py3Dmol code that shows the C-alpha trace and the ligand (Angstrom):
import py3Dmol

protein = """\
ATOM      1  CA  MET A   1      96.324  97.133  98.076  1.00  0.00           C
ATOM      2  CA  ASP A   2      93.305  95.027  98.988  1.00  0.00           C
ATOM      3  CA  TYR A   3      89.932  96.540  98.186  1.00  0.00           C
ATOM      4  CA  THR A   4      88.566  98.767 100.945  1.00  0.00           C
ATOM      5  CA  LEU A   5      85.200  97.019 100.905  1.00  0.00           C
ATOM      6  CA  SER A   6      83.332  94.458  98.846  1.00  0.00           C
ATOM      7  CA  TRP A   7      80.451  91.995  98.854  1.00  0.00           C
ATOM      8  CA  ASP A   8      81.554  88.590 100.171  1.00  0.00           C
ATOM      9  CA  ALA A   9      79.142  86.146  98.539  1.00  0.00           C
ATOM     10  CA  ASP A  10      80.439  83.127 100.488  1.00  0.00           C
ATOM     11  CA  ALA A  11      80.037  84.826 103.850  1.00  0.00           C
ATOM     12  CA  GLY A  12      76.818  86.603 102.806  1.00  0.00           C
ATOM     13  CA  GLY A  13      78.053  89.958 104.051  1.00  0.00           C
ATOM     14  CA  ILE A  14      80.264  93.008 103.569  1.00  0.00           C
ATOM     15  CA  ARG A  15      83.996  92.538 103.910  1.00  0.00           C
ATOM     16  CA  TYR A  16      85.996  95.700 104.675  1.00  0.00           C
ATOM     17  CA  ILE A  17      89.270  97.004 106.059  1.00  0.00           C
ATOM     18  CA  ASP A  18      88.686  98.322 109.590  1.00  0.00           C
ATOM     19  CA  GLN A  19      90.206 101.812 109.271  1.00  0.00           C
ATOM     20  CA  THR A  20      90.234 102.488 113.005  1.00  0.00           C
ATOM     21  CA  LEU A  21      93.090  99.962 113.335  1.00  0.00           C
ATOM     22  CA  LEU A  22      95.382 101.648 110.811  1.00  0.00           C
ATOM     23  CA  PRO A  23      98.264 102.323 110.587  1.00  0.00           C
ATOM     24  CA  GLY A  24      99.164  99.719 113.220  1.00  0.00           C
ATOM     25  CA  ARG A  25      97.146  96.866 111.740  1.00  0.00           C
ATOM     26  CA  CYS A  26      95.478  96.300 108.363  1.00  0.00           C
ATOM     27  CA  GLU A  27      92.806  93.749 109.161  1.00  0.00           C
ATOM     28  CA  PRO A  28      89.680  92.670 107.325  1.00  0.00           C
ATOM     29  CA  ALA A  29      86.346  92.709 109.138  1.00  0.00           C
ATOM     30  CA  LEU A  30      82.940  91.333 108.156  1.00  0.00           C
ATOM     31  CA  CYS A  31      79.391  92.610 108.686  1.00  0.00           C
ATOM     32  CA  THR A  32      76.496  90.255 108.140  1.00  0.00           C
ATOM     33  CA  THR A  33      73.840  92.405 109.825  1.00  0.00           C
ATOM     34  CA  ILE A  34      72.598  95.970 109.400  1.00  0.00           C
ATOM     35  CA  ASP A  35      73.295  96.791 113.062  1.00  0.00           C
ATOM     36  CA  CYS A  36      76.906  95.747 112.595  1.00  0.00           C
ATOM     37  CA  LEU A  37      77.226  97.860 109.430  1.00  0.00           C
ATOM     38  CA  ALA A  38      75.600 100.906 111.046  1.00  0.00           C
ATOM     39  CA  ARG A  39      78.033 100.647 113.955  1.00  0.00           C
ATOM     40  CA  ALA A  40      81.016 100.269 111.608  1.00  0.00           C
ATOM     41  CA  ILE A  41      79.995 103.467 109.791  1.00  0.00           C
ATOM     42  CA  GLU A  42      79.370 105.427 113.008  1.00  0.00           C
ATOM     43  CA  ARG A  43      82.741 104.355 114.426  1.00  0.00           C
ATOM     44  CA  LEU A  44      84.482 105.296 111.126  1.00  0.00           C
ATOM     45  CA  GLU A  45      85.683 101.751 110.545  1.00  0.00           C
ATOM     46  CA  ILE A  46      84.260 102.459 107.089  1.00  0.00           C
ATOM     47  CA  ARG A  47      84.592 106.127 106.128  1.00  0.00           C
ATOM     48  CA  GLY A  48      85.168 108.516 103.229  1.00  0.00           C
ATOM     49  CA  ALA A  49      82.326 109.618 100.964  1.00  0.00           C
ATOM     50  CA  PRO A  50      82.608 107.143  98.054  1.00  0.00           C
ATOM     51  CA  ALA A  51      83.235 104.237 100.462  1.00  0.00           C
ATOM     52  CA  LEU A  52      80.099 105.279 102.341  1.00  0.00           C
ATOM     53  CA  GLY A  53      78.184 105.239  99.043  1.00  0.00           C
ATOM     54  CA  ILE A  54      79.368 101.683  98.457  1.00  0.00           C
ATOM     55  CA  ALA A  55      78.578 100.708 102.055  1.00  0.00           C
ATOM     56  CA  GLY A  56      75.055 102.113 101.659  1.00  0.00           C
ATOM     57  CA  ALA A  57      74.497 100.210  98.409  1.00  0.00           C
ATOM     58  CA  LEU A  58      75.890  96.947  99.810  1.00  0.00           C
ATOM     59  CA  GLY A  59      73.954  97.538 103.034  1.00  0.00           C
ATOM     60  CA  VAL A  60      70.612  97.638 101.238  1.00  0.00           C
ATOM     61  CA  ALA A  61      71.600  94.467  99.365  1.00  0.00           C
ATOM     62  CA  LEU A  62      72.452  92.896 102.726  1.00  0.00           C
ATOM     63  CA  ALA A  63      69.081  93.935 104.130  1.00  0.00           C
ATOM     64  CA  ALA A  64      67.344  92.376 101.114  1.00  0.00           C
ATOM     65  CA  ARG A  65      69.327  89.152 101.479  1.00  0.00           C
ATOM     66  CA  THR A  66      68.707  88.824 105.205  1.00  0.00           C
ATOM     67  CA  SER A  67      65.050  89.871 105.402  1.00  0.00           C
ATOM     68  CA  PRO A  68      63.057  86.761 106.411  1.00  0.00           C
ATOM     69  CA  HIS A  69      59.896  87.973 104.636  1.00  0.00           C
ATOM     70  CA  GLU A  70      58.657  86.343 101.446  1.00  0.00           C
ATOM     71  CA  ARG A  71      55.709  88.683 100.866  1.00  0.00           C
ATOM     72  CA  MET A  72      56.597  91.914  99.050  1.00  0.00           C
ATOM     73  CA  GLU A  73      54.908  94.324 101.434  1.00  0.00           C
ATOM     74  CA  ALA A  74      56.594  93.059 104.611  1.00  0.00           C
ATOM     75  CA  PHE A  75      59.872  92.611 102.741  1.00  0.00           C
ATOM     76  CA  LEU A  76      59.840  96.224 101.496  1.00  0.00           C
ATOM     77  CA  ARG A  77      58.981  97.502 104.969  1.00  0.00           C
ATOM     78  CA  ASP A  78      62.006  95.670 106.321  1.00  0.00           C
ATOM     79  CA  VAL A  79      64.404  96.910 103.665  1.00  0.00           C
ATOM     80  CA  ARG A  80      63.154 100.507 103.857  1.00  0.00           C
ATOM     81  CA  GLY A  81      63.651 100.421 107.646  1.00  0.00           C
ATOM     82  CA  ALA A  82      67.231  99.239 107.176  1.00  0.00           C
ATOM     83  CA  ALA A  83      67.792 101.987 104.594  1.00  0.00           C
ATOM     84  CA  GLU A  84      66.611 104.656 107.058  1.00  0.00           C
ATOM     85  CA  GLN A  85      68.794 103.216 109.820  1.00  0.00           C
ATOM     86  CA  LEU A  86      71.869 103.339 107.583  1.00  0.00           C
ATOM     87  CA  LYS A  87      71.090 106.848 106.302  1.00  0.00           C
ATOM     88  CA  SER A  88      70.899 108.199 109.842  1.00  0.00           C
ATOM     89  CA  THR A  89      74.443 107.089 110.723  1.00  0.00           C
ATOM     90  CA  ARG A  90      76.228 110.006 109.014  1.00  0.00           C
ATOM     91  CA  PRO A  91      74.285 112.949 107.593  1.00  0.00           C
ATOM     92  CA  THR A  92      76.863 114.970 105.645  1.00  0.00           C
ATOM     93  CA  ALA A  93      78.357 112.737 102.920  1.00  0.00           C
ATOM     94  CA  VAL A  94      75.649 112.585 100.263  1.00  0.00           C
ATOM     95  CA  ASN A  95      77.131 109.432  98.731  1.00  0.00           C
ATOM     96  CA  LEU A  96      75.709 107.350 101.585  1.00  0.00           C
ATOM     97  CA  ALA A  97      72.107 108.298 100.774  1.00  0.00           C
ATOM     98  CA  TRP A  98      72.883 108.116  97.043  1.00  0.00           C
ATOM     99  CA  GLY A  99      74.118 104.492  97.268  1.00  0.00           C
ATOM    100  CA  ILE A 100      71.201 103.489  99.489  1.00  0.00           C
ATOM    101  CA  ASP A 101      68.561 105.095  97.257  1.00  0.00           C
ATOM    102  CA  ARG A 102      70.029 103.613  94.088  1.00  0.00           C
ATOM    103  CA  VAL A 103      69.726 100.011  95.313  1.00  0.00           C
ATOM    104  CA  LEU A 104      66.391 100.683  97.020  1.00  0.00           C
ATOM    105  CA  ALA A 105      64.975 102.003  93.714  1.00  0.00           C
ATOM    106  CA  ARG A 106      66.094  98.796  91.978  1.00  0.00           C
ATOM    107  CA  ILE A 107      64.389  96.684  94.652  1.00  0.00           C
ATOM    108  CA  GLU A 108      61.181  98.679  94.358  1.00  0.00           C
ATOM    109  CA  ARG A 109      61.048  97.916  90.607  1.00  0.00           C
ATOM    110  CA  ALA A 110      61.256  94.138  91.185  1.00  0.00           C
ATOM    111  CA  ASP A 111      58.206  91.906  90.594  1.00  0.00           C
ATOM    112  CA  SER A 112      59.035  89.412  93.338  1.00  0.00           C
ATOM    113  CA  VAL A 113      61.066  89.149  96.520  1.00  0.00           C
ATOM    114  CA  ASP A 114      63.367  86.678  94.782  1.00  0.00           C
ATOM    115  CA  GLU A 115      64.042  89.068  91.944  1.00  0.00           C
ATOM    116  CA  ALA A 116      64.505  91.937  94.425  1.00  0.00           C
ATOM    117  CA  ARG A 117      67.189  89.974  96.309  1.00  0.00           C
ATOM    118  CA  ARG A 118      69.085  89.071  93.122  1.00  0.00           C
ATOM    119  CA  SER A 119      68.898  92.503  91.559  1.00  0.00           C
ATOM    120  CA  ALA A 120      69.866  94.266  94.806  1.00  0.00           C
ATOM    121  CA  VAL A 121      73.204  92.488  94.916  1.00  0.00           C
ATOM    122  CA  ALA A 122      73.756  93.045  91.178  1.00  0.00           C
ATOM    123  CA  GLU A 123      72.999  96.777  91.510  1.00  0.00           C
ATOM    124  CA  ALA A 124      75.253  97.145  94.557  1.00  0.00           C
ATOM    125  CA  GLU A 125      78.061  95.401  92.720  1.00  0.00           C
ATOM    126  CA  ALA A 126      77.574  97.819  89.818  1.00  0.00           C
ATOM    127  CA  VAL A 127      78.026 100.716  92.303  1.00  0.00           C
ATOM    128  CA  VAL A 128      81.266  99.078  93.460  1.00  0.00           C
ATOM    129  CA  ARG A 129      82.590  98.664  89.888  1.00  0.00           C
ATOM    130  CA  GLU A 130      81.609 102.166  88.846  1.00  0.00           C
ATOM    131  CA  ASP A 131      83.376 103.687  91.839  1.00  0.00           C
ATOM    132  CA  GLU A 132      86.670 102.182  90.744  1.00  0.00           C
ATOM    133  CA  GLU A 133      86.137 103.316  87.139  1.00  0.00           C
ATOM    134  CA  SER A 134      85.223 106.877  88.212  1.00  0.00           C
ATOM    135  CA  CYS A 135      88.280 107.189  90.443  1.00  0.00           C
ATOM    136  CA  ARG A 136      90.643 105.989  87.727  1.00  0.00           C
ATOM    137  CA  THR A 137      89.087 108.278  85.109  1.00  0.00           C
ATOM    138  CA  LEU A 138      88.978 111.361  87.318  1.00  0.00           C
ATOM    139  CA  GLY A 139      92.553 110.598  88.336  1.00  0.00           C
ATOM    140  CA  GLN A 140      93.631 110.826  84.709  1.00  0.00           C
ATOM    141  CA  HIS A 141      91.730 114.081  84.185  1.00  0.00           C
ATOM    142  CA  GLY A 142      93.309 115.587  87.284  1.00  0.00           C
ATOM    143  CA  ALA A 143      96.846 114.377  86.583  1.00  0.00           C
ATOM    144  CA  GLY A 144      97.031 116.789  83.651  1.00  0.00           C
ATOM    145  CA  LEU A 145      96.638 119.742  86.034  1.00  0.00           C
ATOM    146  CA  LEU A 146      99.767 118.906  88.032  1.00  0.00           C
ATOM    147  CA  PRO A 147     103.122 120.480  87.112  1.00  0.00           C
ATOM    148  CA  ASP A 148     106.156 118.181  87.001  1.00  0.00           C
ATOM    149  CA  PRO A 149     107.748 118.084  89.530  1.00  0.00           C
ATOM    150  CA  CYS A 150     105.234 119.290  92.096  1.00  0.00           C
ATOM    151  CA  THR A 151     104.292 119.297  95.760  1.00  0.00           C
ATOM    152  CA  VAL A 152     100.621 118.718  96.558  1.00  0.00           C
ATOM    153  CA  LEU A 153      99.025 119.484  99.915  1.00  0.00           C
ATOM    154  CA  THR A 154      96.078 117.333 100.918  1.00  0.00           C
ATOM    155  CA  HIS A 155      93.773 117.153 103.934  1.00  0.00           C
ATOM    156  CA  CYS A 156      92.078 114.134 105.517  1.00  0.00           C
ATOM    157  CA  ASN A 157      92.057 110.948 103.444  1.00  0.00           C
ATOM    158  CA  ALA A 158      90.567 111.034  99.974  1.00  0.00           C
ATOM    159  CA  GLY A 159      92.478 107.978  98.896  1.00  0.00           C
ATOM    160  CA  ALA A 160      91.978 104.304  98.167  1.00  0.00           C
ATOM    161  CA  LEU A 161      90.709 103.826 101.721  1.00  0.00           C
ATOM    162  CA  ALA A 162      87.933 106.365 101.178  1.00  0.00           C
ATOM    163  CA  CYS A 163      86.758 104.598  98.006  1.00  0.00           C
ATOM    164  CA  ARG A 164      86.811 101.073  96.625  1.00  0.00           C
ATOM    165  CA  CYS A 165      90.449 101.668  95.580  1.00  0.00           C
ATOM    166  CA  TRP A 166      92.691 104.303  93.846  1.00  0.00           C
ATOM    167  CA  GLY A 167      91.042 107.346  95.466  1.00  0.00           C
ATOM    168  CA  THR A 168      89.845 110.783  94.386  1.00  0.00           C
ATOM    169  CA  ALA A 169      92.397 113.421  95.508  1.00  0.00           C
ATOM    170  CA  LEU A 170      94.989 110.673  95.933  1.00  0.00           C
ATOM    171  CA  GLY A 171      93.733 109.081  92.711  1.00  0.00           C
ATOM    172  CA  VAL A 172      94.920 112.251  90.942  1.00  0.00           C
ATOM    173  CA  VAL A 173      98.303 111.865  92.636  1.00  0.00           C
ATOM    174  CA  ARG A 174      98.489 108.138  91.746  1.00  0.00           C
ATOM    175  CA  SER A 175      97.589 108.819  88.099  1.00  0.00           C
ATOM    176  CA  ALA A 176     100.205 111.586  87.861  1.00  0.00           C
ATOM    177  CA  VAL A 177     102.871 109.313  89.366  1.00  0.00           C
ATOM    178  CA  ARG A 178     101.858 106.532  86.995  1.00  0.00           C
ATOM    179  CA  ALA A 179     102.220 109.006  84.094  1.00  0.00           C
ATOM    180  CA  GLY A 180     105.826 109.549  85.181  1.00  0.00           C
ATOM    181  CA  LYS A 181     105.444 112.841  87.052  1.00  0.00           C
ATOM    182  CA  GLN A 182     107.445 113.496  90.176  1.00  0.00           C
ATOM    183  CA  VAL A 183     104.891 114.228  92.872  1.00  0.00           C
ATOM    184  CA  ARG A 184     105.498 114.860  96.547  1.00  0.00           C
ATOM    185  CA  VAL A 185     102.531 114.908  98.934  1.00  0.00           C
ATOM    186  CA  ILE A 186     102.230 116.972 102.098  1.00  0.00           C
ATOM    187  CA  ALA A 187      99.577 115.300 104.253  1.00  0.00           C
ATOM    188  CA  CYS A 188      97.886 117.368 106.957  1.00  0.00           C
ATOM    189  CA  GLU A 189      97.456 115.136 109.991  1.00  0.00           C
ATOM    190  CA  THR A 190      93.722 116.059 110.196  1.00  0.00           C
ATOM    191  CA  ARG A 191      92.730 116.427 113.797  1.00  0.00           C
ATOM    192  CA  PRO A 192      91.041 115.107 115.779  1.00  0.00           C
ATOM    193  CA  LEU A 193      90.893 111.623 114.191  1.00  0.00           C
ATOM    194  CA  HIS A 194      94.113 111.836 112.154  1.00  0.00           C
ATOM    195  CA  GLN A 195      92.823 110.487 108.845  1.00  0.00           C
ATOM    196  CA  GLY A 196      95.763 112.317 107.196  1.00  0.00           C
ATOM    197  CA  SER A 197      98.601 110.880 109.272  1.00  0.00           C
ATOM    198  CA  ARG A 198      97.009 107.489 109.960  1.00  0.00           C
ATOM    199  CA  LEU A 199      95.465 106.753 106.561  1.00  0.00           C
ATOM    200  CA  THR A 200      96.836 109.017 103.810  1.00  0.00           C
ATOM    201  CA  CYS A 201     100.429 108.540 104.974  1.00  0.00           C
ATOM    202  CA  TRP A 202      99.893 104.796 105.368  1.00  0.00           C
ATOM    203  CA  GLU A 203      98.501 104.190 101.909  1.00  0.00           C
ATOM    204  CA  LEU A 204     100.920 106.493 100.060  1.00  0.00           C
ATOM    205  CA  ALA A 205     103.983 105.146 101.883  1.00  0.00           C
ATOM    206  CA  ARG A 206     102.777 101.620 101.136  1.00  0.00           C
ATOM    207  CA  ASP A 207     102.636 102.511  97.423  1.00  0.00           C
ATOM    208  CA  GLY A 208     106.093 104.121  97.514  1.00  0.00           C
ATOM    209  CA  ILE A 209     104.755 107.659  96.925  1.00  0.00           C
ATOM    210  CA  ASP A 210     106.738 110.470  98.566  1.00  0.00           C
ATOM    211  CA  VAL A 211     104.677 111.707 101.539  1.00  0.00           C
ATOM    212  CA  THR A 212     105.440 114.005 104.477  1.00  0.00           C
ATOM    213  CA  ALA A 213     103.067 114.643 107.405  1.00  0.00           C
ATOM    214  CA  ILE A 214     102.523 118.091 108.917  1.00  0.00           C
ATOM    215  CA  PRO A 215     100.287 119.421 111.685  1.00  0.00           C
ATOM    216  CA  ASP A 216      97.193 121.045 110.163  1.00  0.00           C
ATOM    217  CA  SER A 217      98.344 124.372 111.547  1.00  0.00           C
ATOM    218  CA  ALA A 218     101.571 124.325 109.463  1.00  0.00           C
ATOM    219  CA  ALA A 219      99.830 124.452 106.071  1.00  0.00           C
ATOM    220  CA  ALA A 220      99.605 128.241 105.646  1.00  0.00           C
ATOM    221  CA  TYR A 221     103.226 128.729 106.667  1.00  0.00           C
ATOM    222  CA  LEU A 222     104.413 126.176 104.089  1.00  0.00           C
ATOM    223  CA  MET A 223     102.362 127.966 101.440  1.00  0.00           C
ATOM    224  CA  ARG A 224     104.003 131.246 102.418  1.00  0.00           C
ATOM    225  CA  LYS A 225     107.466 129.681 102.130  1.00  0.00           C
ATOM    226  CA  GLY A 226     106.638 128.616  98.550  1.00  0.00           C
ATOM    227  CA  GLY A 227     106.653 124.912  99.337  1.00  0.00           C
ATOM    228  CA  ILE A 228     103.220 124.024  97.921  1.00  0.00           C
ATOM    229  CA  ASP A 229     102.251 123.998  94.208  1.00  0.00           C
ATOM    230  CA  CYS A 230      98.589 123.123  94.689  1.00  0.00           C
ATOM    231  CA  VAL A 231      96.041 121.795  97.167  1.00  0.00           C
ATOM    232  CA  ILE A 232      93.864 118.782  96.255  1.00  0.00           C
ATOM    233  CA  VAL A 233      91.102 117.552  98.543  1.00  0.00           C
ATOM    234  CA  GLY A 234      88.123 115.239  98.213  1.00  0.00           C
ATOM    235  CA  ALA A 235      84.520 116.128  99.045  1.00  0.00           C
ATOM    236  CA  ASP A 236      81.600 114.756 101.023  1.00  0.00           C
ATOM    237  CA  ARG A 237      79.002 116.814  99.200  1.00  0.00           C
ATOM    238  CA  ILE A 238      79.073 119.514  96.533  1.00  0.00           C
ATOM    239  CA  THR A 239      76.076 121.814  96.577  1.00  0.00           C
ATOM    240  CA  SER A 240      75.344 124.654  94.133  1.00  0.00           C
ATOM    241  CA  ASP A 241      77.491 127.008  96.229  1.00  0.00           C
ATOM    242  CA  ALA A 242      79.898 125.053  98.437  1.00  0.00           C
ATOM    243  CA  VAL A 243      82.112 122.022  98.908  1.00  0.00           C
ATOM    244  CA  PHE A 244      81.614 120.103 102.154  1.00  0.00           C
ATOM    245  CA  ASN A 245      84.702 118.247 103.291  1.00  0.00           C
ATOM    246  CA  LYS A 246      86.656 117.397 106.445  1.00  0.00           C
ATOM    247  CA  ILE A 247      86.845 120.189 109.006  1.00  0.00           C
ATOM    248  CA  GLY A 248      89.921 122.294 108.198  1.00  0.00           C
ATOM    249  CA  THR A 249      89.411 122.231 104.433  1.00  0.00           C
ATOM    250  CA  TYR A 250      88.011 125.774 104.428  1.00  0.00           C
ATOM    251  CA  MET A 251      91.057 127.232 106.175  1.00  0.00           C
ATOM    252  CA  HIS A 252      93.329 125.598 103.552  1.00  0.00           C
ATOM    253  CA  ALA A 253      91.190 127.109 100.777  1.00  0.00           C
ATOM    254  CA  VAL A 254      91.409 130.579 102.329  1.00  0.00           C
ATOM    255  CA  ALA A 255      95.181 130.259 102.784  1.00  0.00           C
ATOM    256  CA  ALA A 256      95.605 128.924  99.230  1.00  0.00           C
ATOM    257  CA  ARG A 257      93.692 131.872  97.745  1.00  0.00           C
ATOM    258  CA  TYR A 258      95.767 134.347  99.793  1.00  0.00           C
ATOM    259  CA  HIS A 259      98.969 132.777  98.465  1.00  0.00           C
ATOM    260  CA  ALA A 260      97.639 132.413  94.856  1.00  0.00           C
ATOM    261  CA  ILE A 261      97.933 128.610  94.961  1.00  0.00           C
ATOM    262  CA  PRO A 262      95.374 126.525  92.996  1.00  0.00           C
ATOM    263  CA  PHE A 263      92.828 124.755  95.223  1.00  0.00           C
ATOM    264  CA  TYR A 264      91.360 121.674  93.518  1.00  0.00           C
ATOM    265  CA  VAL A 265      88.505 119.407  94.600  1.00  0.00           C
ATOM    266  CA  ALA A 266      88.406 115.845  93.216  1.00  0.00           C
ATOM    267  CA  ALA A 267      85.055 114.060  93.472  1.00  0.00           C
ATOM    268  CA  PRO A 268      82.840 111.698  91.481  1.00  0.00           C
ATOM    269  CA  LEU A 269      79.384 112.860  90.350  1.00  0.00           C
ATOM    270  CA  SER A 270      77.842 110.746  93.150  1.00  0.00           C
ATOM    271  CA  THR A 271      79.112 113.461  95.534  1.00  0.00           C
ATOM    272  CA  PHE A 272      77.142 116.238  93.799  1.00  0.00           C
ATOM    273  CA  ASP A 273      73.981 117.617  95.337  1.00  0.00           C
ATOM    274  CA  ALA A 274      73.591 120.630  93.097  1.00  0.00           C
ATOM    275  CA  GLY A 275      69.890 121.033  93.805  1.00  0.00           C
ATOM    276  CA  ARG A 276      70.685 122.121  97.365  1.00  0.00           C
ATOM    277  CA  SER A 277      72.744 124.926  98.827  1.00  0.00           C
ATOM    278  CA  GLU A 278      75.008 125.299 101.856  1.00  0.00           C
ATOM    279  CA  LYS A 279      72.241 126.398 104.192  1.00  0.00           C
ATOM    280  CA  ASP A 280      70.269 123.165 103.575  1.00  0.00           C
ATOM    281  CA  ILE A 281      73.008 120.828 104.780  1.00  0.00           C
ATOM    282  CA  VAL A 282      73.458 119.351 108.244  1.00  0.00           C
ATOM    283  CA  ILE A 283      77.062 119.208 109.384  1.00  0.00           C
ATOM    284  CA  GLU A 284      77.703 116.219 111.600  1.00  0.00           C
ATOM    285  CA  GLN A 285      78.910 117.021 115.113  1.00  0.00           C
ATOM    286  CA  ARG A 286      80.756 114.212 116.819  1.00  0.00           C
ATOM    287  CA  ASP A 287      81.411 113.095 120.367  1.00  0.00           C
ATOM    288  CA  ARG A 288      83.260 115.266 122.885  1.00  0.00           C
ATOM    289  CA  ARG A 289      85.621 112.358 123.620  1.00  0.00           C
ATOM    290  CA  GLU A 290      87.281 112.712 120.222  1.00  0.00           C
ATOM    291  CA  LEU A 291      88.770 116.015 121.377  1.00  0.00           C
ATOM    292  CA  ALA A 292      88.972 115.355 125.080  1.00  0.00           C
ATOM    293  CA  TYR A 293      91.080 112.197 124.866  1.00  0.00           C
ATOM    294  CA  CYS A 294      93.884 110.735 122.812  1.00  0.00           C
ATOM    295  CA  GLY A 295      93.440 107.038 123.528  1.00  0.00           C
ATOM    296  CA  ASP A 296      93.329 106.940 127.334  1.00  0.00           C
ATOM    297  CA  ARG A 297      95.180 110.204 127.777  1.00  0.00           C
ATOM    298  CA  GLN A 298      93.016 113.133 128.860  1.00  0.00           C
ATOM    299  CA  LEU A 299      93.643 116.301 126.814  1.00  0.00           C
ATOM    300  CA  LEU A 300      90.906 118.568 128.169  1.00  0.00           C
ATOM    301  CA  PRO A 301      89.757 119.461 131.677  1.00  0.00           C
ATOM    302  CA  GLU A 302      86.465 117.875 132.727  1.00  0.00           C
ATOM    303  CA  LYS A 303      83.321 119.905 132.036  1.00  0.00           C
ATOM    304  CA  VAL A 304      84.883 122.068 129.295  1.00  0.00           C
ATOM    305  CA  ASN A 305      82.611 122.082 126.260  1.00  0.00           C
ATOM    306  CA  VAL A 306      83.840 121.260 122.785  1.00  0.00           C
ATOM    307  CA  LEU A 307      82.672 122.068 119.277  1.00  0.00           C
ATOM    308  CA  ASN A 308      83.469 119.018 117.190  1.00  0.00           C
ATOM    309  CA  TYR A 309      82.204 119.657 113.681  1.00  0.00           C
ATOM    310  CA  ALA A 310      83.284 116.787 111.435  1.00  0.00           C
ATOM    311  CA  PHE A 311      83.090 118.872 108.238  1.00  0.00           C
ATOM    312  CA  ASP A 312      83.120 122.451 107.009  1.00  0.00           C
ATOM    313  CA  ALA A 313      81.870 124.199 103.884  1.00  0.00           C
ATOM    314  CA  THR A 314      84.164 125.964 101.407  1.00  0.00           C
ATOM    315  CA  PRO A 315      82.461 128.452  99.078  1.00  0.00           C
ATOM    316  CA  LEU A 316      82.864 127.531  95.406  1.00  0.00           C
ATOM    317  CA  SER A 317      84.392 130.967  94.837  1.00  0.00           C
ATOM    318  CA  LEU A 318      87.575 129.615  96.483  1.00  0.00           C
ATOM    319  CA  VAL A 319      87.725 126.465  94.315  1.00  0.00           C
ATOM    320  CA  SER A 320      89.996 126.665  91.243  1.00  0.00           C
ATOM    321  CA  ALA A 321      88.538 123.539  89.581  1.00  0.00           C
ATOM    322  CA  ILE A 322      86.476 120.438  90.374  1.00  0.00           C
ATOM    323  CA  ILE A 323      87.907 117.232  88.947  1.00  0.00           C
ATOM    324  CA  THR A 324      85.239 114.635  88.068  1.00  0.00           C
ATOM    325  CA  GLU A 325      85.057 111.468  85.974  1.00  0.00           C
ATOM    326  CA  GLU A 326      83.298 113.546  83.292  1.00  0.00           C
ATOM    327  CA  GLY A 327      86.152 116.057  83.093  1.00  0.00           C
ATOM    328  CA  VAL A 328      87.421 119.148  84.900  1.00  0.00           C
ATOM    329  CA  LEU A 329      84.814 121.784  85.838  1.00  0.00           C
ATOM    330  CA  CYS A 330      86.113 125.345  85.968  1.00  0.00           C
ATOM    331  CA  PRO A 331      84.544 128.533  87.357  1.00  0.00           C
ATOM    332  CA  PRO A 332      81.997 129.969  87.018  1.00  0.00           C
ATOM    333  CA  TYR A 333      80.104 126.952  88.385  1.00  0.00           C
ATOM    334  CA  ASP A 334      76.620 128.255  87.503  1.00  0.00           C
ATOM    335  CA  LEU A 335      76.283 125.082  85.425  1.00  0.00           C
ATOM    336  CA  LEU A 336      75.991 123.233  88.716  1.00  0.00           C
ATOM    337  CA  SER A 337      72.892 125.021  89.948  1.00  0.00           C
ATOM    338  CA  ARG A 338      71.292 124.779  86.517  1.00  0.00           C
ATOM    339  CA  SER A 339      71.978 121.073  85.967  1.00  0.00           C
ATOM    340  CA  GLY A 340      70.826 119.998  89.411  1.00  0.00           C
ATOM    341  CA  ILE A 341      73.166 116.956  89.392  1.00  0.00           C
ATOM    342  CA  GLY A 342      72.452 114.920  92.492  1.00  0.00           C
ATOM    343  CA  PRO A 343      69.675 113.069  94.270  1.00  0.00           C
ATOM    344  CA  ALA A 344      66.041 113.980  93.659  1.00  0.00           C
ATOM    345  CA  ARG A 345      64.548 116.244  96.334  1.00  0.00           C
TER     346      ARG A 345
END
"""
ligand_1 = """\
15
MRU
O 84.928 111.704 108.606
P 85.487 111.066 107.379
O 86.817 110.431 107.598
O 84.508 110.131 106.715
O 85.715 112.285 106.375
C 86.174 112.021 105.082
C 86.468 113.229 104.287
O 86.200 114.339 104.682
C 87.029 112.999 102.915
O 87.867 114.041 102.546
C 85.872 112.920 101.910
O 84.944 111.957 102.320
C 86.314 112.613 100.551
S 86.831 110.939 100.361
C 87.181 110.658 98.746
"""
view = py3Dmol.view(width=600, height=400)
view.addModel(protein, "pdb")
view.setStyle({"model": 0}, {"cartoon": {"style": "trace"}})
view.addModel(ligand_1, "xyz")
view.setStyle({"model": 1}, {"stick": {}})
view.zoomTo()
view.show()
């Protein structure tokens, strides 16, 4: 598959697959301004925590390349403003702020505007490369946890489309398949924006991996029937006490614990925010229209309120293991709160 997003040096911008068009069309898009990138993130054309980290890193590089200022002070003001604009687009996935801060820190160490521009692109490209390496390594660590044959339930899209390529939860599946295991995936459709049916099913089917879509509400019943060997999801942020991921993840974790099914989270260290806890985190709430309409079709009477949380928090006590590029973390996770992995406060 093509890379989900990358720096296009010839065009001087960020090239990405517009995920709102899938599964009907797989089309590349280009952003050469910060406003364009911010809009693409808000509209979920670019989405998924690691992909947001890359977008943030490339976005700061773009801001550095396009700032007209040649004096350091005005240049830094410009780039910091762009960084704040990008950070405000989506508050929950910590990778976005992580990618932004990493490139910003590199720029702030530069001695000249010229050096800042060059090093910003180099640092952002390092973020891109490392994302691919982390996904492939964590995939191999996670593949060892899967029985052969097995059926894995997943929620949302934590695949190649949510990263540079390969994926986190789906990276584990890909690595297991590559190792010769027989893996079948049950993809929850993931209402209201259908990242499971639109994106997970699209990318797995395209790679020839056995995938079946279900409504989110069918997951617990399938577990009860004995049809699921484990659950693997990605994460938007891992604090000292909880995993933040797509709304609906928590109910799968509760159902998995009730049915004694392992519940795994696959995420790179850039998703960790171990210095914070659940109560510190803002959960994004999205537009009423996402629930009230399906395309042009109205699904909800006028004037009825909605609660449209984009993410929920699953207590770590329900997580059987966290699969990272550094290895598999098992309970108790007190190591997390002690190590403080994640951005500085
Ligand atoms: O709103 P989205 O589509 O950006 O939400 C994405 C998720 O919740 C993913 O599961 C998460 O970012 C992990 S991606 C490897």
